[in-house]
C-alpha positions as CSV (number, residue, x, y, z in Angstrom):
1,M,-3.4,9.3,16.8
2,F,-4.4,7.2,13.7
3,Q,-7.0,5.6,12.2
4,M,-7.4,2.2,10.2
5,Q,-9.7,1.7,7.4
6,E,-9.7,-1.9,5.9
7,Y,-11.2,-2.3,2.5
8,I,-11.6,-4.6,-0.7
9,Q,-11.0,-3.4,-4.4
10,N,-10.4,-6.0,-7.5
11,G,-10.7,-9.1,-5.2
12,L,-7.7,-7.6,-3.3
13,S,-7.4,-6.3,0.5
14,F,-6.2,-2.8,1.2
15,Y,-5.2,-1.5,4.8
16,K,-5.6,2.5,4.8
17,L,-3.9,4.4,7.4
18,M,-4.2,7.8,8.3
19,N,-3.8,10.5,11.1
20,E,-7.1,12.2,12.6
21,I,-6.5,15.2,10.4
22,S,-6.2,13.1,7.4
23,T,-2.8,15.5,6.2
24,S,-0.9,12.2,6.0
25,W,-1.8,8.5,5.3
26,L,-0.6,5.3,3.8
27,T,-2.3,2.4,2.1
28,V,-0.8,-1.2,2.6
29,C,-1.6,-4.5,0.3
30,S,-0.8,-7.1,2.1
31,E,-1.9,-9.7,-0.5
32,R,0.4,-8.6,-3.1
33,G,3.5,-9.0,-0.5
34,G,3.0,-6.5,1.9
35,I,3.7,-3.6,-0.2
36,I,2.8,0.3,0.9
37,I,1.1,1.3,-3.1
38,V,-0.1,4.8,-1.5
39,W,1.9,7.5,0.8
40,G,0.8,11.0,0.9
41,V,1.7,14.2,3.4
42,G,0.7,17.2,3.5
43,G,-2.5,16.7,0.9
44,D,-0.3,15.7,-1.7
45,E,0.5,11.9,-2.7
46,Q,4.1,11.5,-2.5
47,L,4.8,7.6,-4.3
48,Y,4.5,6.4,-8.1
49,L,2.6,3.0,-8.4
50,N,1.3,1.1,-11.6
51,E,-1.9,0.2,-10.9
52,D,-2.2,-2.1,-14.2
53,T,0.5,-4.2,-12.7
54,L,-1.0,-4.4,-8.9
55,Y,-4.4,-5.8,-10.1
56,N,-2.7,-8.0,-12.5
57,L,-1.2,-10.8,-10.5
58,E,0.6,-12.6,-13.2
59,K,3.1,-9.1,-13.0
60,N,5.5,-7.8,-10.9
61,I,4.0,-4.4,-9.2
62,R,6.2,-1.6,-10.4
63,G,6.3,1.5,-7.9
64,G,5.2,1.3,-4.3
65,I,7.5,0.3,-1.4
66,P,7.9,-3.2,-0.2
67,V,7.4,-4.2,3.5
68,L,10.4,-6.5,4.1
69,L,9.8,-7.6,8.2
70,P,11.1,-9.7,9.4
71,I,13.0,-10.9,6.5
72,S,13.1,-10.2,2.5
73,G,13.7,-14.2,1.1
74,K,13.1,-17.2,1.5
75,F,13.9,-18.9,4.8
């Protein structure tokens, strides 16, 4: 079973999903296009993200995994 934690950091909303024993987790930032910014397994973080580009809204994000549902472009 998973748990969800919602929090705000530097003006952006984040959703952290983790299993009950905290051996795997991920964090999504919906306000930056629905991107997975943190992913960890077995107690080790597995994903690179340049946090300077995450919090600077004028820059493209470097790193992370975009969530492309239902499409990845304009209608």
